mmCIF file as Biopython writes it, N, C-alpha, C and O atoms, coordinates in Angstrom:
data_model
#
loop_
_atom_site.group_PDB
_atom_site.id
_atom_site.type_symbol
_atom_site.label_atom_id
_atom_site.label_alt_id
_atom_site.label_comp_id
_atom_site.label_asym_id
_atom_site.label_entity_id
_atom_site.label_seq_id
_atom_site.pdbx_PDB_ins_code
_atom_site.Cartn_x
_atom_site.Cartn_y
_atom_site.Cartn_z
_atom_site.occupancy
_atom_site.B_iso_or_equiv
_atom_site.auth_seq_id
_atom_site.auth_asym_id
_atom_site.pdbx_PDB_model_num
ATOM 1   N N  . MET A ? 1  ? -9.243  8.328   2.135   1.0 0.0 1  A 1 
ATOM 2   C CA . MET A ? 1  ? -8.918  9.567   1.724   1.0 0.0 1  A 1 
ATOM 3   C C  . MET A ? 1  ? -8.981  10.902  1.584   1.0 0.0 1  A 1 
ATOM 4   O O  . MET A ? 1  ? -9.864  11.345  0.849   1.0 0.0 1  A 1 
ATOM 5   N N  . ALA A ? 2  ? -8.092  11.798  2.233   1.0 0.0 2  A 1 
ATOM 6   C CA . ALA A ? 2  ? -9.733  13.270  2.070   1.0 0.0 2  A 1 
ATOM 7   C C  . ALA A ? 2  ? -9.015  13.684  0.727   1.0 0.0 2  A 1 
ATOM 8   O O  . ALA A ? 2  ? -10.074 13.975  0.171   1.0 0.0 2  A 1 
ATOM 9   N N  . ASN A ? 3  ? -8.436  13.843  0.134   1.0 0.0 3  A 1 
ATOM 10  C CA . ASN A ? 3  ? -7.864  14.555  -1.280  1.0 0.0 3  A 1 
ATOM 11  C C  . ASN A ? 3  ? -8.067  13.825  -2.447  1.0 0.0 3  A 1 
ATOM 12  O O  . ASN A ? 3  ? -7.456  14.204  -3.446  1.0 0.0 3  A 1 
ATOM 13  N N  . LYS A ? 4  ? -9.438  12.013  -2.602  1.0 0.0 4  A 1 
ATOM 14  C CA . LYS A ? 4  ? -9.025  11.748  -3.893  1.0 0.0 4  A 1 
ATOM 15  C C  . LYS A ? 4  ? -9.700  12.413  -4.998  1.0 0.0 4  A 1 
ATOM 16  O O  . LYS A ? 4  ? -9.552  11.949  -6.129  1.0 0.0 4  A 1 
ATOM 17  N N  . GLU A ? 5  ? -10.527 13.592  -4.784  1.0 0.0 5  A 1 
ATOM 18  C CA . GLU A ? 5  ? -11.884 13.492  -5.674  1.0 0.0 5  A 1 
ATOM 19  C C  . GLU A ? 5  ? -10.504 14.883  -6.275  1.0 0.0 5  A 1 
ATOM 20  O O  . GLU A ? 5  ? -10.377 14.932  -7.498  1.0 0.0 5  A 1 
ATOM 21  N N  . GLU A ? 6  ? -9.591  15.887  -5.435  1.0 0.0 6  A 1 
ATOM 22  C CA . GLU A ? 6  ? -9.025  16.575  -6.259  1.0 0.0 6  A 1 
ATOM 23  C C  . GLU A ? 6  ? -7.611  16.215  -6.817  1.0 0.0 6  A 1 
ATOM 24  O O  . GLU A ? 6  ? -6.948  16.968  -7.530  1.0 0.0 6  A 1 
ATOM 25  N N  . LEU A ? 7  ? -7.061  14.403  -6.216  1.0 0.0 7  A 1 
ATOM 26  C CA . LEU A ? 7  ? -6.662  13.953  -7.049  1.0 0.0 7  A 1 
ATOM 27  C C  . LEU A ? 7  ? -7.001  13.488  -8.631  1.0 0.0 7  A 1 
ATOM 28  O O  . LEU A ? 7  ? -6.361  13.542  -9.681  1.0 0.0 7  A 1 
ATOM 29  N N  . GLY A ? 8  ? -7.976  13.135  -8.361  1.0 0.0 8  A 1 
ATOM 30  C CA . GLY A ? 8  ? -8.975  12.414  -9.029  1.0 0.0 8  A 1 
ATOM 31  C C  . GLY A ? 8  ? -8.817  12.958  -10.649 1.0 0.0 8  A 1 
ATOM 32  O O  . GLY A ? 8  ? -8.429  12.569  -11.751 1.0 0.0 8  A 1 
ATOM 33  N N  . GLN A ? 9  ? -9.508  14.346  -9.847  1.0 0.0 9  A 1 
ATOM 34  C CA . GLN A ? 9  ? -9.353  15.621  -11.466 1.0 0.0 9  A 1 
ATOM 35  C C  . GLN A ? 9  ? -8.128  16.354  -11.869 1.0 0.0 9  A 1 
ATOM 36  O O  . GLN A ? 9  ? -8.285  16.920  -12.951 1.0 0.0 9  A 1 
ATOM 37  N N  . LEU A ? 10 ? -7.077  16.503  -11.391 1.0 0.0 10 A 1 
ATOM 38  C CA . LEU A ? 10 ? -5.737  16.778  -11.787 1.0 0.0 10 A 1 
ATOM 39  C C  . LEU A ? 10 ? -5.070  14.644  -12.341 1.0 0.0 10 A 1 
ATOM 40  O O  . LEU A ? 10 ? -3.879  14.332  -12.319 1.0 0.0 10 A 1 
ATOM 41  N N  . ILE A ? 11 ? -5.926  13.890  -12.638 1.0 0.0 11 A 1 
ATOM 42  C CA . ILE A ? 11 ? -5.258  13.047  -13.028 1.0 0.0 11 A 1 
ATOM 43  C C  . ILE A ? 11 ? -6.232  12.661  -14.647 1.0 0.0 11 A 1 
ATOM 44  O O  . ILE A ? 11 ? -5.704  12.221  -15.669 1.0 0.0 11 A 1 
ATOM 45  N N  . THR A ? 12 ? -7.919  13.015  -14.456 1.0 0.0 12 A 1 
ATOM 46  C CA . THR A ? 12 ? -8.192  12.791  -15.632 1.0 0.0 12 A 1 
ATOM 47  C C  . THR A ? 12 ? -7.339  13.749  -16.255 1.0 0.0 12 A 1 
ATOM 48  O O  . THR A ? 12 ? -6.275  13.372  -16.746 1.0 0.0 12 A 1 
ATOM 49  N N  . LEU A ? 13 ? -7.814  15.392  -16.303 1.0 0.0 13 A 1 
ATOM 50  C CA . LEU A ? 13 ? -6.723  16.513  -17.237 1.0 0.0 13 A 1 
ATOM 51  C C  . LEU A ? 13 ? -5.961  16.351  -17.321 1.0 0.0 13 A 1 
ATOM 52  O O  . LEU A ? 13 ? -5.618  17.166  -18.177 1.0 0.0 13 A 1 
ATOM 53  N N  . GLU A ? 14 ? -4.434  15.337  -16.854 1.0 0.0 14 A 1 
ATOM 54  C CA . GLU A ? 14 ? -3.537  14.941  -17.819 1.0 0.0 14 A 1 
ATOM 55  C C  . GLU A ? 14 ? -3.923  13.790  -18.563 1.0 0.0 14 A 1 
ATOM 56  O O  . GLU A ? 14 ? -3.571  13.688  -19.738 1.0 0.0 14 A 1 
ATOM 57  N N  . GLN A ? 15 ? -4.570  12.962  -18.037 1.0 0.0 15 A 1 
ATOM 58  C CA . GLN A ? 15 ? -4.535  11.130  -18.786 1.0 0.0 15 A 1 
ATOM 59  C C  . GLN A ? 15 ? -6.020  11.477  -19.497 1.0 0.0 15 A 1 
ATOM 60  O O  . GLN A ? 15 ? -6.243  10.528  -20.248 1.0 0.0 15 A 1 
ATOM 61  N N  . GLY A ? 16 ? -6.822  12.173  -19.554 1.0 0.0 16 A 1 
ATOM 62  C CA . GLY A ? 16 ? -7.911  11.744  -20.077 1.0 0.0 16 A 1 
ATOM 63  C C  . GLY A ? 16 ? -8.752  10.614  -19.795 1.0 0.0 16 A 1 
ATOM 64  O O  . GLY A ? 16 ? -9.760  10.338  -20.447 1.0 0.0 16 A 1 
ATOM 65  N N  . LYS A ? 17 ? -8.306  9.950   -18.786 1.0 0.0 17 A 1 
ATOM 66  C CA . LYS A ? 17 ? -9.426  9.057   -18.377 1.0 0.0 17 A 1 
ATOM 67  C C  . LYS A ? 17 ? -10.680 9.614   -17.627 1.0 0.0 17 A 1 
ATOM 68  O O  . LYS A ? 17 ? -10.886 10.774  -17.270 1.0 0.0 17 A 1 
ATOM 69  N N  . PRO A ? 18 ? -11.468 8.510   -17.474 1.0 0.0 18 A 1 
ATOM 70  C CA . PRO A ? 18 ? -13.257 9.349   -17.149 1.0 0.0 18 A 1 
ATOM 71  C C  . PRO A ? 18 ? -12.631 9.063   -15.470 1.0 0.0 18 A 1 
ATOM 72  O O  . PRO A ? 18 ? -11.772 8.319   -14.997 1.0 0.0 18 A 1 
ATOM 73  N N  . LEU A ? 19 ? -13.428 9.926   -15.001 1.0 0.0 19 A 1 
ATOM 74  C CA . LEU A ? 19 ? -12.665 10.525  -13.273 1.0 0.0 19 A 1 
ATOM 75  C C  . LEU A ? 19 ? -13.276 8.576   -12.339 1.0 0.0 19 A 1 
ATOM 76  O O  . LEU A ? 19 ? -12.462 8.053   -11.579 1.0 0.0 19 A 1 
ATOM 77  N N  . LYS A ? 20 ? -14.319 8.035   -12.534 1.0 0.0 20 A 1 
ATOM 78  C CA . LYS A ? 20 ? -14.854 7.085   -11.856 1.0 0.0 20 A 1 
ATOM 79  C C  . LYS A ? 20 ? -13.023 6.403   -11.558 1.0 0.0 20 A 1 
ATOM 80  O O  . LYS A ? 20 ? -12.409 6.192   -10.513 1.0 0.0 20 A 1 
ATOM 81  N N  . GLU A ? 21 ? -12.621 6.223   -13.093 1.0 0.0 21 A 1 
ATOM 82  C CA . GLU A ? 21 ? -11.997 5.056   -12.988 1.0 0.0 21 A 1 
ATOM 83  C C  . GLU A ? 21 ? -10.433 5.793   -12.534 1.0 0.0 21 A 1 
ATOM 84  O O  . GLU A ? 21 ? -9.418  5.246   -12.103 1.0 0.0 21 A 1 
ATOM 85  N N  . VAL A ? 22 ? -10.604 6.670   -12.710 1.0 0.0 22 A 1 
ATOM 86  C CA . VAL A ? 22 ? -8.847  7.597   -11.996 1.0 0.0 22 A 1 
ATOM 87  C C  . VAL A ? 22 ? -8.981  7.905   -10.295 1.0 0.0 22 A 1 
ATOM 88  O O  . VAL A ? 22 ? -8.102  8.181   -9.480  1.0 0.0 22 A 1 
ATOM 89  N N  . ILE A ? 23 ? -10.601 7.719   -10.112 1.0 0.0 23 A 1 
ATOM 90  C CA . ILE A ? 23 ? -10.062 7.533   -7.981  1.0 0.0 23 A 1 
ATOM 91  C C  . ILE A ? 23 ? -10.585 5.902   -7.939  1.0 0.0 23 A 1 
ATOM 92  O O  . ILE A ? 23 ? -11.451 5.663   -7.097  1.0 0.0 23 A 1 
ATOM 93  N N  . GLY A ? 24 ? -10.216 5.006   -8.612  1.0 0.0 24 A 1 
ATOM 94  C CA . GLY A ? 24 ? -10.392 3.842   -8.241  1.0 0.0 24 A 1 
ATOM 95  C C  . GLY A ? 24 ? -8.967  3.021   -8.566  1.0 0.0 24 A 1 
ATOM 96  O O  . GLY A ? 24 ? -8.741  1.867   -8.201  1.0 0.0 24 A 1 
ATOM 97  N N  . VAL A ? 25 ? -7.794  4.119   -9.557  1.0 0.0 25 A 1 
ATOM 98  C CA . VAL A ? 25 ? -6.464  4.041   -9.177  1.0 0.0 25 A 1 
ATOM 99  C C  . VAL A ? 25 ? -6.282  4.942   -8.256  1.0 0.0 25 A 1 
ATOM 100 O O  . VAL A ? 25 ? -5.510  4.451   -7.432  1.0 0.0 25 A 1 
ATOM 101 N N  . VAL A ? 26 ? -6.577  5.988   -7.956  1.0 0.0 26 A 1 
ATOM 102 C CA . VAL A ? 26 ? -5.958  6.361   -6.155  1.0 0.0 26 A 1 
ATOM 103 C C  . VAL A ? 26 ? -6.510  5.541   -5.170  1.0 0.0 26 A 1 
ATOM 104 O O  . VAL A ? 26 ? -5.983  5.829   -4.096  1.0 0.0 26 A 1 
ATOM 105 N N  . ASN A ? 27 ? -7.073  4.930   -5.089  1.0 0.0 27 A 1 
ATOM 106 C CA . ASN A ? 27 ? -7.735  4.413   -3.736  1.0 0.0 27 A 1 
ATOM 107 C C  . ASN A ? 27 ? -6.663  3.279   -3.630  1.0 0.0 27 A 1 
ATOM 108 O O  . ASN A ? 27 ? -5.945  3.124   -2.642  1.0 0.0 27 A 1 
ATOM 109 N N  . TYR A ? 28 ? -6.615  2.040   -5.424  1.0 0.0 28 A 1 
ATOM 110 C CA . TYR A ? 28 ? -5.339  1.387   -5.480  1.0 0.0 28 A 1 
ATOM 111 C C  . TYR A ? 28 ? -4.535  1.865   -4.867  1.0 0.0 28 A 1 
ATOM 112 O O  . TYR A ? 28 ? -4.108  1.147   -3.963  1.0 0.0 28 A 1 
ATOM 113 N N  . GLY A ? 29 ? -3.931  3.211   -4.993  1.0 0.0 29 A 1 
ATOM 114 C CA . GLY A ? 29 ? -1.983  3.336   -5.003  1.0 0.0 29 A 1 
ATOM 115 C C  . GLY A ? 29 ? -2.682  3.528   -3.339  1.0 0.0 29 A 1 
ATOM 116 O O  . GLY A ? 29 ? -2.389  2.583   -2.607  1.0 0.0 29 A 1 
ATOM 117 N N  . ALA A ? 30 ? -3.456  4.502   -2.755  1.0 0.0 30 A 1 
ATOM 118 C CA . ALA A ? 30 ? -3.666  4.925   -1.702  1.0 0.0 30 A 1 
ATOM 119 C C  . ALA A ? 30 ? -3.579  3.305   -0.201  1.0 0.0 30 A 1 
ATOM 120 O O  . ALA A ? 30 ? -3.156  3.184   0.948   1.0 0.0 30 A 1 
ATOM 121 N N  . ALA A ? 31 ? -4.293  2.407   -1.266  1.0 0.0 31 A 1 
ATOM 122 C CA . ALA A ? 31 ? -4.669  1.095   -0.136  1.0 0.0 31 A 1 
ATOM 123 C C  . ALA A ? 31 ? -2.863  1.108   -0.112  1.0 0.0 31 A 1 
ATOM 124 O O  . ALA A ? 31 ? -2.218  1.767   0.704   1.0 0.0 31 A 1 
ATOM 125 N N  . PHE A ? 32 ? -2.211  0.175   -1.259  1.0 0.0 32 A 1 
ATOM 126 C CA . PHE A ? 32 ? -1.255  0.002   -2.018  1.0 0.0 32 A 1 
ATOM 127 C C  . PHE A ? 32 ? 0.187   0.481   -0.706  1.0 0.0 32 A 1 
ATOM 128 O O  . PHE A ? 32 ? 1.077   -0.298  -0.363  1.0 0.0 32 A 1 
ATOM 129 N N  . ILE A ? 33 ? -0.063  2.652   0.048   1.0 0.0 33 A 1 
ATOM 130 C CA . ILE A ? 33 ? 0.907   3.191   0.577   1.0 0.0 33 A 1 
ATOM 131 C C  . ILE A ? 33 ? 0.565   2.229   2.048   1.0 0.0 33 A 1 
ATOM 132 O O  . ILE A ? 33 ? 1.256   1.469   2.727   1.0 0.0 33 A 1 
ATOM 133 N N  . GLU A ? 34 ? -1.007  2.750   2.133   1.0 0.0 34 A 1 
ATOM 134 C CA . GLU A ? 34 ? -1.018  1.777   3.515   1.0 0.0 34 A 1 
ATOM 135 C C  . GLU A ? 34 ? -0.944  0.643   4.137   1.0 0.0 34 A 1 
ATOM 136 O O  . GLU A ? 34 ? -0.843  0.432   5.346   1.0 0.0 34 A 1 
ATOM 137 N N  . TYR A ? 35 ? -0.967  0.341   3.773   1.0 0.0 35 A 1 
ATOM 138 C CA . TYR A ? 35 ? -0.515  -1.353  3.379   1.0 0.0 35 A 1 
ATOM 139 C C  . TYR A ? 35 ? 1.225   -1.770  3.429   1.0 0.0 35 A 1 
ATOM 140 O O  . TYR A ? 35 ? 1.644   -2.881  3.754   1.0 0.0 35 A 1 
ATOM 141 N N  . SER A ? 36 ? 2.287   -0.320  2.931   1.0 0.0 36 A 1 
ATOM 142 C CA . SER A ? 36 ? 3.783   -0.906  3.264   1.0 0.0 36 A 1 
ATOM 143 C C  . SER A ? 36 ? 3.884   -0.174  4.218   1.0 0.0 36 A 1 
ATOM 144 O O  . SER A ? 36 ? 4.664   -0.362  5.152   1.0 0.0 36 A 1 
ATOM 145 N N  . ALA A ? 37 ? 3.504   0.282   4.165   1.0 0.0 37 A 1 
ATOM 146 C CA . ALA A ? 37 ? 3.041   1.293   5.662   1.0 0.0 37 A 1 
ATOM 147 C C  . ALA A ? 37 ? 2.733   0.394   7.131   1.0 0.0 37 A 1 
ATOM 148 O O  . ALA A ? 37 ? 3.550   0.297   8.048   1.0 0.0 37 A 1 
ATOM 149 N N  . GLU A ? 38 ? 1.944   0.035   7.122   1.0 0.0 38 A 1 
ATOM 150 C CA . GLU A ? 38 ? 1.425   -1.133  8.132   1.0 0.0 38 A 1 
ATOM 151 C C  . GLU A ? 38 ? 2.172   -2.121  8.520   1.0 0.0 38 A 1 
ATOM 152 O O  . GLU A ? 38 ? 2.227   -2.565  9.666   1.0 0.0 38 A 1 
ATOM 153 N N  . GLU A ? 39 ? 3.084   -2.693  7.087   1.0 0.0 39 A 1 
ATOM 154 C CA . GLU A ? 39 ? 4.052   -3.992  7.300   1.0 0.0 39 A 1 
ATOM 155 C C  . GLU A ? 39 ? 5.276   -3.608  7.714   1.0 0.0 39 A 1 
ATOM 156 O O  . GLU A ? 39 ? 5.922   -4.505  8.255   1.0 0.0 39 A 1 
ATOM 157 N N  . ALA A ? 40 ? 6.061   -2.015  7.585   1.0 0.0 40 A 1 
ATOM 158 C CA . ALA A ? 40 ? 6.601   -1.486  7.509   1.0 0.0 40 A 1 
ATOM 159 C C  . ALA A ? 40 ? 7.388   -1.308  9.551   1.0 0.0 40 A 1 
ATOM 160 O O  . ALA A ? 40 ? 8.526   -0.924  9.824   1.0 0.0 40 A 1 
ATOM 161 N N  . LYS A ? 41 ? 6.049   -1.835  10.794  1.0 0.0 41 A 1 
ATOM 162 C CA . LYS A ? 41 ? 5.969   -1.903  11.660  1.0 0.0 41 A 1 
ATOM 163 C C  . LYS A ? 41 ? 6.560   -2.795  12.146  1.0 0.0 41 A 1 
ATOM 164 O O  . LYS A ? 41 ? 7.352   -2.610  13.070  1.0 0.0 41 A 1 
ATOM 165 N N  . ARG A ? 42 ? 6.265   -4.186  11.537  1.0 0.0 42 A 1 
ATOM 166 C CA . ARG A ? 42 ? 6.233   -5.480  11.916  1.0 0.0 42 A 1 
ATOM 167 C C  . ARG A ? 42 ? 8.068   -6.045  11.367  1.0 0.0 42 A 1 
ATOM 168 O O  . ARG A ? 42 ? 8.207   -7.217  11.019  1.0 0.0 42 A 1 
ATOM 169 N N  . VAL A ? 43 ? 9.262   -5.119  11.361  1.0 0.0 43 A 1 
ATOM 170 C CA . VAL A ? 43 ? 9.909   -5.132  11.221  1.0 0.0 43 A 1 
ATOM 171 C C  . VAL A ? 43 ? 11.397  -5.261  12.024  1.0 0.0 43 A 1 
ATOM 172 O O  . VAL A ? 43 ? 12.504  -5.139  11.499  1.0 0.0 43 A 1 
ATOM 173 N N  . TYR A ? 44 ? 11.094  -5.552  13.482  1.0 0.0 44 A 1 
ATOM 174 C CA . TYR A ? 44 ? 11.093  -5.701  15.058  1.0 0.0 44 A 1 
ATOM 175 C C  . TYR A ? 44 ? 12.061  -6.996  15.548  1.0 0.0 44 A 1 
ATOM 176 O O  . TYR A ? 44 ? 12.798  -7.182  16.516  1.0 0.0 44 A 1 
ATOM 177 N N  . GLY A ? 45 ? 11.675  -7.777  14.393  1.0 0.0 45 A 1 
ATOM 178 C CA . GLY A ? 45 ? 12.511  -8.825  15.203  1.0 0.0 45 A 1 
ATOM 179 C C  . GLY A ? 45 ? 12.171  -10.052 13.745  1.0 0.0 45 A 1 
ATOM 180 O O  . GLY A ? 45 ? 11.505  -9.878  12.724  1.0 0.0 45 A 1 
ATOM 181 N N  . ASP A ? 46 ? 12.754  -10.952 14.103  1.0 0.0 46 A 1 
ATOM 182 C CA . ASP A ? 46 ? 12.934  -12.046 13.348  1.0 0.0 46 A 1 
ATOM 183 C C  . ASP A ? 46 ? 11.516  -12.944 13.802  1.0 0.0 46 A 1 
ATOM 184 O O  . ASP A ? 46 ? 10.641  -13.044 12.942  1.0 0.0 46 A 1 
ATOM 185 N N  . ILE A ? 47 ? 11.349  -13.430 14.807  1.0 0.0 47 A 1 
ATOM 186 C CA . ILE A ? 47 ? 10.053  -13.965 14.850  1.0 0.0 47 A 1 
ATOM 187 C C  . ILE A ? 47 ? 8.807   -12.558 15.922  1.0 0.0 47 A 1 
ATOM 188 O O  . ILE A ? 47 ? 8.826   -11.643 16.745  1.0 0.0 47 A 1 
ATOM 189 N N  . ILE A ? 48 ? 8.106   -13.222 15.219  1.0 0.0 48 A 1 
ATOM 190 C CA . ILE A ? 48 ? 6.698   -12.268 15.670  1.0 0.0 48 A 1 
ATOM 191 C C  . ILE A ? 48 ? 5.311   -12.697 16.188  1.0 0.0 48 A 1 
ATOM 192 O O  . ILE A ? 48 ? 4.473   -13.155 15.411  1.0 0.0 48 A 1 
ATOM 193 N N  . PRO A ? 49 ? 5.127   -12.579 17.208  1.0 0.0 49 A 1 
ATOM 194 C CA . PRO A ? 49 ? 4.058   -13.501 17.750  1.0 0.0 49 A 1 
ATOM 195 C C  . PRO A ? 49 ? 2.805   -13.760 17.252  1.0 0.0 49 A 1 
ATOM 196 O O  . PRO A ? 49 ? 2.629   -12.837 16.456  1.0 0.0 49 A 1 
ATOM 197 N N  . SER A ? 50 ? 1.981   -14.347 17.240  1.0 0.0 50 A 1 
ATOM 198 C CA . SER A ? 50 ? 0.836   -15.025 16.453  1.0 0.0 50 A 1 
ATOM 199 C C  . SER A ? 50 ? -0.218  -14.704 17.172  1.0 0.0 50 A 1 
ATOM 200 O O  . SER A ? 50 ? -0.152  -14.552 18.392  1.0 0.0 50 A 1 
ATOM 201 N N  . PRO A ? 51 ? -1.295  -14.569 16.488  1.0 0.0 51 A 1 
ATOM 202 C CA . PRO A ? 51 ? -2.657  -14.653 17.483  1.0 0.0 51 A 1 
ATOM 203 C C  . PRO A ? 51 ? -2.826  -15.857 17.680  1.0 0.0 51 A 1 
ATOM 204 O O  . PRO A ? 51 ? -3.420  -16.322 18.653  1.0 0.0 51 A 1 
ATOM 205 N N  . LEU A ? 52 ? -2.361  -16.443 16.846  1.0 0.0 52 A 1 
ATOM 206 C CA . LEU A ? 52 ? -2.981  -18.180 17.322  1.0 0.0 52 A 1 
ATOM 207 C C  . LEU A ? 52 ? -1.817  -18.366 18.197  1.0 0.0 52 A 1 
ATOM 208 O O  . LEU A ? 52 ? -0.700  -17.852 18.140  1.0 0.0 52 A 1 
ATOM 209 N N  . ALA A ? 53 ? -2.326  -19.227 19.032  1.0 0.0 53 A 1 
ATOM 210 C CA . ALA A ? 53 ? -1.342  -19.881 20.507  1.0 0.0 53 A 1 
ATOM 211 C C  . ALA A ? 53 ? -0.369  -20.815 19.864  1.0 0.0 53 A 1 
ATOM 212 O O  . ALA A ? 53 ? 0.771   -20.958 20.306  1.0 0.0 53 A 1 
ATOM 213 N N  . ASP A ? 54 ? -0.966  -21.647 18.493  1.0 0.0 54 A 1 
ATOM 214 C CA . ASP A ? 54 ? 0.336   -22.313 18.079  1.0 0.0 54 A 1 
ATOM 215 C C  . ASP A ? 54 ? 0.988   -22.547 17.229  1.0 0.0 54 A 1 
ATOM 216 O O  . ASP A ? 54 ? 1.034   -23.640 16.664  1.0 0.0 54 A 1 
ATOM 217 N N  . ARG A ? 55 ? 1.735   -21.419 16.911  1.0 0.0 55 A 1 
ATOM 218 C CA . ARG A ? 55 ? 2.116   -20.746 15.339  1.0 0.0 55 A 1 
ATOM 219 C C  . ARG A ? 55 ? 2.877   -19.738 15.736  1.0 0.0 55 A 1 
ATOM 220 O O  . ARG A ? 55 ? 2.759   -19.089 16.775  1.0 0.0 55 A 1 
ATOM 221 N N  . ARG A ? 56 ? 3.822   -19.593 14.717  1.0 0.0 56 A 1 
ATOM 222 C CA . ARG A ? 56 ? 4.552   -18.584 15.112  1.0 0.0 56 A 1 
ATOM 223 C C  . ARG A ? 56 ? 4.433   -17.762 13.766  1.0 0.0 56 A 1 
ATOM 224 O O  . ARG A ? 56 ? 3.526   -17.781 12.934  1.0 0.0 56 A 1 
ATOM 225 N N  . LEU A ? 57 ? 5.381   -17.175 13.784  1.0 0.0 57 A 1 
ATOM 226 C CA . LEU A ? 57 ? 5.273   -15.778 12.424  1.0 0.0 57 A 1 
ATOM 227 C C  . LEU A ? 57 ? 7.359   -15.766 12.468  1.0 0.0 57 A 1 
ATOM 228 O O  . LEU A ? 57 ? 8.142   -15.639 13.409  1.0 0.0 57 A 1 
ATOM 229 N N  . LEU A ? 58 ? 7.586   -15.975 10.896  1.0 0.0 58 A 1 
ATOM 230 C CA . LEU A ? 58 ? 9.164   -16.119 10.751  1.0 0.0 58 A 1 
ATOM 231 C C  . LEU A ? 58 ? 8.713   -14.933 9.674   1.0 0.0 58 A 1 
ATOM 232 O O  . LEU A ? 58 ? 7.678   -14.768 9.028   1.0 0.0 58 A 1 
ATOM 233 N N  . VAL A ? 59 ? 10.103  -14.092 9.783   1.0 0.0 59 A 1 
ATOM 234 C CA . VAL A ? 59 ? 9.996   -12.626 9.265   1.0 0.0 59 A 1 
ATOM 235 C C  . VAL A ? 59 ? 12.181  -13.112 8.672   1.0 0.0 59 A 1 
ATOM 236 O O  . VAL A ? 59 ? 13.176  -13.569 9.235   1.0 0.0 59 A 1 
ATOM 237 N N  . LEU A ? 60 ? 11.645  -12.397 6.708   1.0 0.0 60 A 1 
ATOM 238 C CA . LEU A ? 60 ? 12.577  -12.890 6.282   1.0 0.0 60 A 1 
ATOM 239 C C  . LEU A ? 60 ? 13.317  -11.242 5.960   1.0 0.0 60 A 1 
ATOM 240 O O  . LEU A ? 60 ? 13.126  -10.277 5.221   1.0 0.0 60 A 1 
ATOM 241 N N  . LYS A ? 61 ? 13.803  -11.470 6.522   1.0 0.0 61 A 1 
ATOM 242 C CA . LYS A ? 61 ? 14.600  -9.612  5.515   1.0 0.0 61 A 1 
ATOM 243 C C  . LYS A ? 61 ? 14.492  -9.413  4.108   1.0 0.0 61 A 1 
ATOM 244 O O  . LYS A ? 61 ? 13.745  -8.538  4.546   1.0 0.0 61 A 1 
ATOM 245 N N  . GLN A ? 62 ? 14.477  -9.340  3.015   1.0 0.0 62 A 1 
ATOM 246 C CA . GLN A ? 62 ? 14.988  -8.934  1.790   1.0 0.0 62 A 1 
ATOM 247 C C  . GLN A ? 62 ? 14.727  -7.524  1.895   1.0 0.0 62 A 1 
ATOM 248 O O  . GLN A ? 62 ? 14.109  -6.812  2.687   1.0 0.0 62 A 1 
ATOM 249 N N  . VAL A ? 63 ? 15.487  -7.321  0.695   1.0 0.0 63 A 1 
ATOM 250 C CA . VAL A ? 63 ? 15.622  -6.045  0.012   1.0 0.0 63 A 1 
ATOM 251 C C  . VAL A ? 63 ? 14.477  -6.576  -1.374  1.0 0.0 63 A 1 
ATOM 252 O O  . VAL A ? 63 ? 14.544  -7.513  -2.171  1.0 0.0 63 A 1 
ATOM 253 N N  . TRP A ? 64 ? 13.284  -5.269  -1.130  1.0 0.0 64 A 1 
ATOM 254 C CA . TRP A ? 64 ? 12.690  -5.235  -2.607  1.0 0.0 64 A 1 
ATOM 255 C C  . TRP A ? 64 ? 13.212  -4.508  -3.802  1.0 0.0 64 A 1 
ATOM 256 O O  . TRP A ? 64 ? 13.865  -3.476  -3.651  1.0 0.0 64 A 1 
ATOM 257 N N  . ASN A ? 65 ? 12.912  -5.075  -5.166  1.0 0.0 65 A 1 
ATOM 258 C CA . ASN A ? 65 ? 13.550  -4.744  -5.799  1.0 0.0 65 A 1 
ATOM 259 C C  . ASN A ? 65 ? 13.050  -3.272  -6.263  1.0 0.0 65 A 1 
ATOM 260 O O  . ASN A ? 65 ? 11.996  -3.075  -6.867  1.0 0.0 65 A 1 
ATOM 261 N N  . LYS A ? 66 ? 14.044  -2.200  -5.858  1.0 0.0 66 A 1 
ATOM 262 C CA . LYS A ? 66 ? 13.252  -0.631  -6.042  1.0 0.0 66 A 1 
ATOM 263 C C  . LYS A ? 66 ? 12.757  -0.384  -7.701  1.0 0.0 66 A 1 
ATOM 264 O O  . LYS A ? 66 ? 11.558  -0.188  -7.904  1.0 0.0 66 A 1 
ATOM 265 N N  . ALA A ? 67 ? 13.591  -0.399  -8.708  1.0 0.0 67 A 1 
ATOM 266 C CA . ALA A ? 67 ? 13.450  -0.211  -9.575  1.0 0.0 67 A 1 
ATOM 267 C C  . ALA A ? 67 ? 11.663  -0.562  -10.225 1.0 0.0 67 A 1 
ATOM 268 O O  . ALA A ? 67 ? 10.866  0.104   -10.885 1.0 0.0 67 A 1 
ATOM 269 N N  . CYS A ? 68 ? 11.639  -1.833  -9.664  1.0 0.0 68 A 1 
ATOM 270 C CA . CYS A ? 68 ? 9.591   -1.240  -10.199 1.0 0.0 68 A 1 
ATOM 271 C C  . CYS A ? 68 ? 8.893   -0.696  -9.552  1.0 0.0 68 A 1 
ATOM 272 O O  . CYS A ? 68 ? 7.668   -0.794  -9.625  1.0 0.0 68 A 1 
ATOM 273 N N  . TRP A ? 69 ? 9.733   0.249   -8.493  1.0 0.0 69 A 1 
ATOM 274 C CA . TRP A ? 69 ? 8.555   1.128   -7.638  1.0 0.0 69 A 1 
ATOM 275 C C  . TRP A ? 69 ? 8.465   2.536   -8.937  1.0 0.0 69 A 1 
ATOM 276 O O  . TRP A ? 69 ? 7.700   3.485   -8.766  1.0 0.0 69 A 1 
#
C-alpha cells in the first residue's frame, strides 16, 4: 500500500497509538478490503470451477450484516 506511512501518522496523531502498531492496523484494513474485492469477482455464478478436477465449489449468495461494517 502506497500511503501506509501517511495514514499511520494521521492515526497516531488522532489516537495516540504507537506508529508501528498503527501501521499494522492499516495493513490489516488494507488486506481486508483486498480480500473483499477479490471475493466480489466470484459472484458470476452458483458453481465455480475448482482447481481440482474432482471437486466443485458451490456459492451461496447471502446478505452480510452491513451494521457491523
